[in-house]
N, C-alpha and C positions, 0 to 999 in steps of 0.2 A: 392523457391527462397526468398519469403518477409524475411523469417529469416535471408539467407542470403545478406542481402542487409540491416537487419535494420543497422549493424554495422557502415554502410558507412550516413545513414542520423542521428546517436543518436550522430556527430560527435559534442559540446560543450554544450549536456547534463544531461553532470553527475553532480551531486552535486547542480540541480537543483532542483524547485519546481516543481511537476507534471502540474500545469499550464504553466510555461515555455517552460516547459521541451516540454510540448505537440508542443507549439508555435513556435520552432527551429524546432525541429523534423518537422513539415510541411514547415516551411521554405527550407530545405534539401531536404525533396522530390519532393515541387517544381525547385526546382533548377534543382535537376538529372533529370527531367522528359523534362525540359526546353532542356537542352542538346541532352536527348533521338530522346526525336523529331525533330529538328534537323539531325540526322544524316541519313535521308532517305531522304533527300536532296543534305547535300551534295557528298552524293553517288548518287545519280545520277547524279551530275555537271561533280562529277571522271569520272561516264558513260558515260557522251553521251559528255565530251573531254571540259577541264575545261578555254581553254584561254575563252568563247563571259562569259562563269559568275566568271568573274575571283572575279569582287566586290561584289555581292554577299554572294564565297562563304569567301569571307575573314571578311566580313560583320558579317555572320554567324559562323568565330572560334572566331572570338573578344568578340560578347555576348558567343558563351560558354565561352570561358578563365572569363567572368565576373561571370555565373554560377559555376564556381569550385571556383569564388574567393569568393561567398556565401557560400562553405562550409568550405572553410578557414577561413573565418571571425568569422562562427561561433563554430568555433575551437580553436580560439584563444579568447572567449567569449567578444567579441562583436558582440552581435545578434542584438542592435539598428540594426548597419549598414548594418550586413548580410542583413535584411530581408528589409531597404528603396533600399539598390542594386539589390534585386531581382526583387519589382517594378517596379522599375525604368528601367530599364534592361528588362524585359517582355515589357513595350509598346511602351520601343524605338527598341525593334527589331522587334516586329510587326508594328510598320512603315517605319523602315526602307524597313524591306520586301517587304511590301506592298508599298512602291514609288521605285522600284526595281522592281517587276513581276504584278504591276497593282491589284486591290481586287478581280478579277478571277483570283488568284490561293489562296485567302482565307487566307492566310496568316494573315490578323485582325480580323479573328472570336477568336484568343486568347486571345483579348481581353473582352472578352466573360470569360472564365478561370479567366485575373488578376481580374477582379469585382467579381466573385462567393470565393478568398482567403482571399481578403484586408481585409474584416473585422475581419478575424481569424487568419491572421498573426501579429496584432499591439496588443500590451499589454493593453493599455487603448485607447480609442477612444471616445472622445465627439459628439454630436449627430451632429453638423454643419461638423465634421471632414467627416461621418461617411458620411451624404449625400454629400461632394464635391469632394467624390476620385470615388465613383462610378459614379457620374455624369460626373468629368472630362475622365473615360473612355472611358463612351456612347459620348461623342465628338469626340473621338477623330476616334472610333467606323465609326463615319457618315463623318467624313470626309475620312478616310478609303476609306471607301463607293463609295461616292457618287465624289469626287473629284481627285483619282488616279485611273483612269478606263485605260483601257487597251492604248484605246490610247497614254496615256499617262508616259507610264512605260519603262523605261529607257531597259528594254532590251524587248525583242521584242521573243516571245514563241508563238510555232504554238500550236494552240486551243483546239487538243489533251493531248498536255502537259497540256495546264493550267489549263482542268478538271482534272486530273489526282491528279495535284498537287490540286486541291481544296477537291477533294477528299479527299486526304490523310490528310489537312486540317481539316478538318469536323473531320474525325476519328479523332484525333489526340487531339482535342477537348473534345470531346466526353471521347476518354478512357481517358486524366487528368483527367477532371470532377471526371470519374468513381472513376479512383484509388484514387487517394486522401480523396476522398467524403469517401474510406474502408478505407484508413491510419489512415486520423484522426480517424473514431471512433475505429478505433483497437486502435490506440494512447488511447481513453476518454475513455473504455473496461478497460484497462492495467492500468489508474491513477485508476480506481473506484477501481479495486482489493487492489492494492498496500493500497490506501485509507482501504478500508473494512481491509482486511492484519494491519497495522496499524495502527486501530481503535480497533482490541483487540487485537494486542499487550501493548494496554494502558490502558484497560478492567482490560486482564492479568496480568498489573504490581499495577495498583489501587488497586487488590484485591489479593494482592499476600505481604506475609511479607521479604523484604531485606536480615534479617539475613538468617532464617530458609529456605527461598521458601516454605513453607507451605500458605494457606490460611490464610488471616491479621481480623481481629477482623472482618471489616466491611464486608468482605462476608459471615464472621462465622456469623451474627447479620439476613442479605438475607438469606441464607442456611437454616437457622433454621424457617427463616417465611415462610418459600415457602412448606416445607417441614411439618410443623407443620399444614399449609395451606391444600396440599395435601393430607397427610393423614387426614382429618379430615373427605375429602369426600368417601374416601377408610375404613373410620373402623381398620385403621393399627396402632400397633403401632408404640412407637418412643420413643428413649432414647439418654439420652447424658451420654456424661462422661470428666469428669476433670481431667485434671491430674496438679500435681506442683514436683517441684522436691524436693526433699527433704534435708536444710541447703544452701540451695544454696545460701546465701547470705554471710555466711564465707568462701565458698571456690571461689564467686565472687572479695570477699575484699583481700583476704592470697595473689590468683594468679593471681588476674587483669582484666581486661575488657575480652582480649584477650582471656585467656584459658575460663573465661568463656562464651562470645562463642562459643569458639569451643565445649565446653562440651553440651549448648543447640541446634548448628546443629547436634552430632550425635547422641542425646538425640531423633528431629526431624526426620531427618533419619531415625532410628530403626521405633518411628511411625507409618511414611508415611510408611517405607517396609512390616511392621506387619498387619494394615490395608491395604488393600488389595482390600478388596468386591465395586464394580461397585455402583456409586451408594451413601457411605462413605463420611463422609468427617473428616479429621483432619483439625485446625486450628490451630496457635499461643493467646493464649488468650488477653498476655500481661505478659511480665519480664521472668518469666520461669516456666508459666502458659500457659498448653495446655488446648483445647478440642478436642473431637470427637464422632462427630452425626454420629448416628445408624439410618437410617431410618426405616421401618419394620422391628424392632426391640427388643426383648420379655425383661423382664428382665436374664431371663436367660440365654437369649445369651449375653445382655450388659456386665453380668459377664463375662460371658465365656473372651469374647476379653479385658476387663479389665486390669482382673488374668495374662490373655496374651500379654500383654505389661506391664505388671508388670515385671511377670520375662524377659523376653524379656529386656528390659532396664537394668537389676543387669548383666544379661552375659555380657555383652560388659564388666564387671571390668571396670570398671573406675574407676581411686584409686579414692577419695575424699583430702580433704587439707592435706602436708605430718604433715606427725607424728600420724595420724588415723589411724586404720585398716580398716574405714569405705567407702562403695563403693559409687558411686551417684546409688543413687537411688529415686523410684517419689511415692506415694503416686497417691489415686485416688476416685473419688465420682465420684458414679452412681442414673443415675433417668430413672425411664420409664415408659410412662403412655399409657395402657393398648389403650385405642382409644380416643388421643387428641378429647378434647374439646374444644367450643369456648370463654373460660375461660382460656385455658390452654395456655398463650405468652409465647415465648421462653426466657422472665425474668426472669418467673417463674420456669421456667424449670432449667436458669442456677441457679437461686434460690436455688432449692431447689440436684440441686448438687454438690454447692459450700457448701452448708453445709454434704453433706456426707465425697467431701472431708477436712474439718477442726475435722471433726470426727475420718476421716484416720488416719491427723495426731497426733489429740490427744492419736488415742490409740497408738503409736508407730512409724507412719508413716512405708511407705516396702507395705502397707497394699492397699485392698481395701473395701468399706466401700458401702453402699449400702443408701438411703433416699425414705421411698415412697411416693408416688403422694397421 
């Protein structure tokens, strides 16, 4: 039922921050409950005979329209006006009901509920205003309680009716307080979940290369650092592969940057699809250079992965520059350390893998070379 009603009290929350959205939703919820709370009284007046209750029935209708206007104003984006209308209507409505029925009917008890959500529906509130508003509500409650006694009521009702109305008022106030507290905390939980999702997305964006959607240099450095520390404790090997696209500068210069970007994206997809073991990392190191981190992988395993990567890119059969019979290929440099020592830093791993990569390019490209540690 809560989810079915959520669309109604979400009026005006679209496109707002979680903080503002929470306050608008709370205002709408209290306005809805203001209407719902009055309905039992209105039904009683209709069943018992409307004629004696025409005045209070009309007053209730006016304020029900005011609560509906709160939803409309929030829908229009006028949340400040809606909030002020809600607070003012709630106070005046409770006062008017007490004038008609006296304090014995318990209508003035809703001042407690009004005081309870005053601080929550305001965007910002200075300490002086925060004190004055609940104080004003408290004064109104005392006026209703001690001034508008049954002897001064505009309507004379039997004692049993007044007792039933008082019980309904108590039940309404308790229900209103409990439900709006639940809904408010529900909105907070939803806002926290949204913030968690947003933070996760932002964290992923900050560690992802925008062109290839691979991990970027920042994530690579962090991953290498954590992998090295973890494997030092477990005495397991760690391997690193550095890949470079052969003759990429002429390709990029002759065919243009869009073609160069498309080429890098195809190669990045191939590397990611080929290195599919959970726990491994494929990253764009920079320009046309990529890195593959293989935790718990020794020299033999790393060389096999590197050769598989070389063949996978070669099998793409991407044509090189026009007039050339060559295809786009990659050269790879591999390094592996059997048991990472405290002196083996990520920078040292990258340096050794780069040495092997340069040797692969010097020996003819489209090949794999290994650098001893």
